[in-house]
N, C-alpha and C positions, 0 to 999 in steps of 0.2 A: 784410299783412306777417305773416310767421311769427314766433311767439314762440320764442325760444331756450330750451333747457332750463336749469334752475337749476344752476350749477356752483359748487363751493366752499362755504364756511361763512360765515355772517353773523358780524358782530362780537360780537353777543350770545352766540351759540353758543360762540365761542372764549373769551370772558370767563367764561362759566359753566363750561366745561371746566377752565380754569386755576384758577378758584376752588375747584372740587371737588378737584383735585390738591393744591392748597395746604392745604386742610382735612385731607385724608388724611395729608399729610406732617406737619402740625402735631400730629396725633394719634399717629402712629406713631414719630416720631423720639425722643420722651422714653421710650417703652417700649423701644426698641432700646438706648438709652444705659443704661437701668436694667438690662436683661438683660446687657449687656456688663460693667457694674460688678459685678453679682452673680456672673458667671462668674469675674471676677478674684478676688473674695473667696473663692469656693469653691476656686480653684486655690491661693491662699495657704494656706487651711486644710488642704488636702490635702498640700501640701508640708511644713507644720509637723508634721502627723501622721507623714508618712514619715520626717522627720528624727528625731523622737522615737523611732519604732520602731527606726531604725537605731542610735540611741544605745544602745538596749536590747541590740542585737546586740553592740555594742562591749564591753559589760560581761559578756558570756557568757564562760565559761572557754574557753581555746583547745582543750582536750581534746575539746570537742564537735565540733570540725572544721567548724563553720559558717563560711562565707566572711566575712571581716571581723571575726570574734570575736577580741578582744584580752585579755579578762579584766581590763578596767580597773576601777578603784575610783573612787568619786565624787571622791576627793581628787587623782587623777592629772591631769596637765597635758593640756590640749586643744591639742596641737601639730600640726605638719604630718603626722606619721604617723597621728595619730588622724583628721584630716580626710581623708587618703588612704583609710583603711579605711572611713570614713563613706561616701565616694563608692563604694567597692566594695560596701558593704552596700546602698546605694541603687541600684546598677547604673547609675551615671552617670559621665561623664568628669570633670566638675568641678562644684563647688558653684554656679558661675554658671549652670548649667542650671536651677537652681531659681528663677531670676529671673522675676518676673511683671511684664510691662511694663518699666519702668525701675527697678523697686524690687528691691533685693537682700535676701536673707534673712540674718539674723544667727543663727549657730548657737548662740550662748549658750555654755554649758558643759555638762558632764555632769549637773550638778544644776539648771541654769537652762534653762527652756524656750526653744526657738528662737522667733524673732519676725521680722517684717518692719520695716525701718527706715522 
């Protein structure tokens, strides 16, 4: 009788392969989640810095001709016109563009720093 050639994998080989894949997944998934969390935190920090810089633009005198400059003082109200000019200074359509994930930014006031809720 002729012996047939070995076809396929043994159960041990399959179990070993699955256990190696599981080990790699167990090691890599926490690192990926941590990198994702760090990226979100950096995006939040970058948005806050951008808002604070734009607030600085809002306090510039209008005579400088910078887009969004309003000559605001710290005591002035932070109303819809201010938010609109803040969007112009940030070059965005709406403040909701600064959302990170499901978390909205709070602009604060001209004297209070922006933050995420």
